[in-house]
C-alpha angles and dihedrals in degrees: 000000000000092000091053092050090049091050092051092049092049091047093051094047094048091045092051095047096045093039093055089046091052091052093048091048089050092053091047089050091055094042090056090050092241094131091080094053107100094194094059098042096089089051091053095044091051092050094050091047090053091050090052096048099038098077092065093047093045092047091051095047099035100090131107116341093001094058094096091046091053092049090049091050091050091051090046092052091049091051094047094047094050096046099040096080091053093047092047092048091050100044108018110025 
């Protein structure tokens, strides 16, 4: 029972963190006028899809010795999602 509660807590926390990150990245994407660029749209759609699926994967894997790895991957995804609109605006848009 304790493992199930831990999984649910991890899932909710990862979902909140990565969900908020996805919404912020979406607003940055629109603010930089990248939503009208057809060439970059698949890149953006893939990134948002990863941010929506990742909480389940991280919650499943993030137990025991892999907990720190899951936290690092979550932080990495947050960093990538928040900097991608700026990089795309600079180099691709």
